[in-house]
C-alpha positions as CSV (number, residue, x, y, z in Angstrom):
1,X,-1.5,-8.4,-14.9
2,X,-4.0,-8.7,-12.0
3,X,-5.8,-5.5,-11.0
4,X,-8.4,-5.7,-8.3
5,X,-9.9,-3.6,-5.5
6,X,-9.7,-4.0,-1.7
7,X,-12.0,-2.2,0.7
8,X,-11.0,-1.0,4.2
9,X,-10.4,-3.6,6.9
10,X,-9.4,-1.2,9.7
11,X,-7.8,2.2,10.3
12,X,-5.6,2.2,13.5
13,X,-2.1,2.5,14.9
14,X,-0.7,-1.0,14.3
15,X,2.2,-2.2,12.2
16,X,3.1,-5.9,12.7
17,X,6.2,-5.6,10.5
18,X,8.0,-2.5,11.7
19,X,6.6,-2.5,15.3
20,X,5.6,-6.2,15.9
21,X,3.6,-6.6,19.1
22,X,3.5,-2.9,19.8
23,X,0.0,-1.5,20.5
24,X,-0.2,1.3,19.6
25,X,2.5,1.8,16.9
26,X,3.7,5.3,16.2
27,X,1.3,6.3,13.4
28,X,-2.0,5.4,11.8
29,X,-2.3,3.0,8.9
30,X,-5.2,2.1,6.6
31,X,-5.3,-1.7,6.2
32,X,-7.0,-3.9,3.6
33,X,-7.1,-7.6,3.1
34,X,-7.6,-10.6,5.3
35,X,-9.0,-10.4,8.9
36,X,-6.0,-12.1,10.5
37,X,-4.3,-8.7,10.7
38,X,-3.2,-7.7,14.2
39,X,-0.4,-6.2,16.2
40,X,1.6,-9.4,15.7
41,X,1.3,-11.8,12.8
42,X,2.9,-15.2,12.9
43,X,5.2,-16.4,10.1
44,X,2.7,-19.0,9.2
45,X,0.3,-19.3,6.2
46,X,-2.0,-16.4,7.1
47,X,-4.6,-17.6,4.6
48,X,-5.4,-20.4,7.1
49,X,-5.9,-17.8,9.9
50,X,-8.3,-15.5,8.0
51,X,-12.0,-16.2,7.6
52,X,-12.7,-13.3,5.2
53,X,-11.0,-10.7,3.0
54,X,-11.8,-7.2,1.9
55,X,-10.3,-7.9,-1.5
56,X,-12.4,-8.8,-4.5
57,X,-10.5,-12.1,-5.3
58,X,-11.6,-14.1,-2.3
59,X,-8.4,-16.3,-2.3
60,X,-6.3,-13.3,-1.4
61,X,-6.0,-13.1,2.4
62,X,-2.9,-11.0,2.2
63,X,-2.6,-7.7,4.1
64,X,-1.6,-4.4,2.5
65,X,-1.2,-1.2,4.6
66,X,-0.1,2.4,4.1
67,X,-0.1,5.6,6.0
68,X,-3.4,7.5,5.9
69,X,-3.9,11.0,4.4
70,X,-5.2,13.8,6.6
71,X,-6.4,17.4,5.9
72,X,-4.9,20.1,8.2
73,X,-7.4,23.0,8.5
74,X,-6.6,26.6,9.1
75,X,-7.5,26.3,12.8
76,X,-4.9,23.5,13.3
77,X,-7.3,20.6,13.4
78,X,-7.1,17.5,11.3
79,X,-9.5,15.2,9.4
80,X,-8.9,12.3,7.0
81,X,-10.7,10.9,4.1
82,X,-9.8,1.7,-1.1
83,X,-6.9,0.4,-2.4
84,X,-6.5,-1.1,-5.9
85,X,-3.8,-3.8,-6.1
86,X,-1.8,-4.8,-9.1
87,X,0.4,-7.9,-9.6
88,X,2.4,-7.7,-12.9
89,X,4.6,-10.2,-14.7
90,X,6.5,-10.2,-18.0
91,X,4.2,-13.0,-19.2
92,X,2.7,-16.3,-18.4
93,X,5.0,-18.6,-16.4
94,X,7.6,-16.0,-16.1
95,X,7.5,-15.3,-12.4
96,X,7.5,-17.3,-9.2
97,X,4.7,-16.4,-6.7
98,X,5.5,-15.5,-3.2
99,X,5.2,-18.3,-0.6
100,X,3.7,-18.3,2.9
101,X,5.8,-16.3,5.4
102,X,6.8,-13.8,2.8
103,X,6.5,-10.1,3.8
104,X,8.1,-6.9,2.8
105,X,8.3,-3.1,3.3
106,X,8.8,-0.5,0.6
107,X,10.1,3.0,1.1
108,X,10.9,4.9,4.3
109,X,8.3,6.7,6.5
110,X,11.0,9.1,7.7
111,X,12.2,10.3,4.3
112,X,11.5,13.9,3.5
113,X,13.7,14.4,0.4
114,X,13.8,13.0,-3.1
115,X,16.0,10.1,-3.9
116,X,16.5,11.4,-7.4
117,X,15.5,8.3,-9.4
118,X,12.9,10.2,-11.5
119,X,10.3,8.1,-13.3
120,X,11.8,4.9,-11.9
121,X,10.7,5.6,-8.3
122,X,7.9,3.9,-6.4
123,X,5.5,6.6,-5.4
124,X,3.6,9.4,-7.1
125,X,0.6,11.7,-6.3
126,X,-2.1,12.6,-8.9
127,X,-5.2,14.7,-8.6
128,X,-8.2,13.9,-10.7
129,X,-10.4,17.0,-11.4
130,X,-13.4,15.3,-13.0
131,X,-15.8,12.5,-12.3
132,X,-14.8,8.9,-12.8
133,X,-11.1,9.8,-12.4
134,X,-11.1,12.2,-15.3
135,X,-8.3,14.8,-15.5
136,X,-4.8,14.4,-14.1
137,X,-3.4,17.5,-12.5
138,X,-1.4,18.0,-9.3
139,X,-3.1,21.0,-7.6
140,X,-4.6,20.9,-5.0
141,X,-2.7,17.7,-4.3
142,X,1.0,17.3,-3.5
143,X,3.7,19.3,-5.3
144,X,4.2,18.0,-8.8
145,X,8.0,18.1,-8.2
146,X,7.6,15.1,-6.0
147,X,9.1,11.8,-7.3
148,X,6.9,10.4,-10.0
149,X,7.1,7.0,-8.4
150,X,4.7,4.1,-8.6
151,X,5.0,1.8,-5.5
152,X,6.2,-1.5,-7.0
153,X,8.2,-4.0,-5.1
154,X,11.6,-4.6,-6.4
155,X,10.8,-7.8,-8.4
156,X,13.8,-10.1,-7.6
157,X,13.9,-12.4,-4.6
158,X,17.0,-13.6,-2.8
159,X,15.6,-17.1,-2.0
160,X,14.3,-16.2,1.5
161,X,10.9,-15.0,2.5
162,X,11.9,-12.2,4.9
163,X,14.9,-10.3,6.2
164,X,15.4,-8.3,9.4
165,X,14.5,-5.0,7.8
166,X,11.9,-6.6,5.5
167,X,13.7,-5.1,2.5
168,X,17.1,-6.8,1.9
169,X,15.6,-10.1,0.7
170,X,14.1,-8.2,-2.3
171,X,16.1,-6.3,-5.0
172,X,15.6,-4.3,-8.2
173,X,16.7,-5.8,-11.5
174,X,20.4,-5.5,-12.4
175,X,19.8,-2.3,-14.3
176,X,18.2,-0.6,-11.3
177,X,14.5,0.3,-10.6
178,X,12.1,0.2,-13.5
179,X,8.9,2.1,-14.0
180,X,5.5,0.6,-13.5
181,X,4.7,-2.5,-15.6
182,X,8.3,-2.8,-16.8
183,X,9.1,-6.1,-15.2
184,X,11.3,-7.7,-17.8
185,X,14.7,-6.8,-16.3
186,X,17.4,-9.3,-15.4
187,X,17.6,-10.3,-11.8
188,X,21.0,-9.9,-10.1
189,X,22.8,-13.1,-9.0
190,X,22.3,-12.2,-5.3
191,X,18.5,-12.2,-5.9
192,X,17.9,-14.6,-8.8
193,X,14.2,-15.4,-8.4
194,X,11.8,-13.2,-10.5
195,X,8.7,-12.6,-8.5
196,X,5.5,-10.6,-9.4
197,X,5.7,-6.8,-9.1
198,X,3.2,-5.4,-6.6
199,X,1.7,-1.9,-7.1
200,X,-0.8,-0.2,-4.8
201,X,-3.1,2.5,-6.1
202,X,-4.7,4.4,-3.2
203,X,-7.5,6.8,-3.7
204,X,-8.8,9.6,-1.4
205,X,-11.8,11.8,-2.1
206,X,-10.5,15.3,-1.1
207,X,-13.4,17.3,-2.7
208,X,-14.8,18.3,0.7
209,X,-11.6,20.1,1.3
210,X,-11.5,22.2,-1.9
211,X,-12.4,25.5,-0.1
212,X,-9.1,27.4,0.2
213,X,-10.5,29.5,3.0
214,X,-10.0,26.4,5.2
215,X,-6.4,25.9,4.1
216,X,-3.4,27.1,6.2
217,X,-3.1,30.9,6.0
218,X,0.5,30.7,4.6
219,X,-0.9,29.2,1.4
220,X,0.8,25.8,1.9
221,X,-0.9,22.7,0.7
222,X,-3.1,21.3,3.5
223,X,-2.6,17.5,3.2
224,X,-0.4,15.6,5.6
225,X,0.3,11.9,5.9
226,X,-0.5,10.2,9.3
227,X,3.3,10.3,9.9
228,X,3.2,14.1,10.1
229,X,4.8,14.2,6.6
230,X,3.7,17.2,4.5
231,X,6.2,16.5,1.7
232,X,4.9,13.1,0.5
233,X,8.4,11.6,0.3
234,X,7.7,9.5,3.3
235,X,5.0,7.4,1.5
236,X,5.5,3.8,2.4
237,X,3.7,0.4,2.3
238,X,3.8,-2.9,4.0
239,X,2.8,-6.3,2.6
240,X,2.2,-9.8,4.2
241,X,1.6,-12.5,1.6
242,X,-1.6,-14.5,2.2
243,X,-2.9,-16.0,-1.0
244,X,-4.6,-19.4,-0.6
245,X,-2.6,-22.4,-1.7
246,X,-1.1,-21.9,-5.2
247,X,-3.8,-19.5,-6.4
248,X,-1.4,-16.6,-7.1
249,X,1.0,-18.8,-9.0
250,X,-1.8,-20.1,-11.2
251,X,-3.0,-16.6,-11.9
252,X,0.5,-15.5,-12.9
253,X,1.0,-18.7,-15.1
254,X,-2.4,-18.2,-16.8
255,X,-1.7,-14.6,-18.0
256,X,-4.8,-13.2,-16.2
257,X,-5.6,-9.6,-17.0
258,X,-7.3,-7.0,-14.8
259,X,-10.1,-8.3,-12.6
260,X,-10.8,-11.2,-15.0
261,X,-9.1,-14.5,-14.2
262,X,-10.5,-17.9,-14.9
263,X,-8.5,-19.5,-12.1
264,X,-9.7,-17.1,-9.4
265,X,-13.0,-16.6,-7.7
266,X,-14.4,-13.2,-7.0
267,X,-16.8,-12.0,-4.3
268,X,-19.3,-9.2,-4.3
269,X,-18.6,-5.7,-2.9
270,X,-21.2,-6.4,-0.2
271,X,-19.3,-9.5,0.9
272,X,-15.9,-7.8,0.9
273,X,-17.2,-4.7,2.6
274,X,-18.7,-6.8,5.4
275,X,-15.2,-8.1,6.3
276,X,-13.8,-6.0,9.2
277,X,-12.0,-6.3,12.5
278,X,-12.5,-4.3,15.7
279,X,-10.1,-1.6,16.6
280,X,-7.8,-2.6,19.4
281,X,-6.3,0.9,20.0
282,X,-8.5,3.0,22.3
283,X,-8.3,6.3,20.5
284,X,-10.3,8.4,18.0
285,X,-9.1,8.3,14.4
286,X,-12.2,9.7,12.7
287,X,-13.7,13.2,12.5
288,X,-11.9,16.4,13.4
289,X,-8.8,15.8,15.6
290,X,-6.8,18.3,17.6
291,X,-3.6,16.4,16.7
292,X,-2.7,13.4,14.6
293,X,-2.9,10.1,16.6
294,X,0.5,9.4,18.1
295,X,1.5,12.9,17.3
296,X,2.2,12.1,13.7
297,X,5.4,10.1,14.4
298,X,7.2,8.9,11.3
299,X,9.1,5.9,12.7
């Protein structure tokens, strides 16, 4: 299992998978990874198009992006707050790494209800109450009745690198979705290739919003995704593969664990944090906002 951090590349309204070529797209995303990210991304080897990455393994020029989290104050204004990436495999030489041109989307930005899969879903919210990620309670974060999902990809590939909706080329194991790190299921005949499971862990520091005098007067929880979603069920993520050459395959074959992998090179935080791209959407996304950029559209 690989586990490594990626710092912010850019925060803006772009989505080259769901809204290719559209500038701006409907809602804000926080983006990490290689600096080839843009409103449009060619179906080429994006590792050859990037000159730097915000991820600690400097062979990973992939891009990962998710909706941002905002705080809605009592006066109706909004303000928003790294991503840790996991690649898991049943064991050495048990999975086939993605290839250049691979991309995918998980979950639905417009969903506002549970899909009822319990512990085998792909997204959850936790709230740490102590330093160094100590404690694990839900208040004042999202409602604990939300799906306790994790955000893996469905780890079976249908032999192609993309599909029109960026979802159909990937499938769950034959027994259905599995919980995080359980990647030993049997792939269906329609999607026979076992690929690594990808899991994103997104952290926001919400401590500056702990004063309930600033929360909505009706007592509702104050956090809202950049899609306008206050339920959390619309959590989603996009992925464009961009590992250099066969580096991900070698990491999966060698049974690397955590941030230690003999076949991969790392870069310092200073180097990864220096990688950035300029915003191309002319709007304010930082500080107190009268409304969410794009009006908090979920599409």
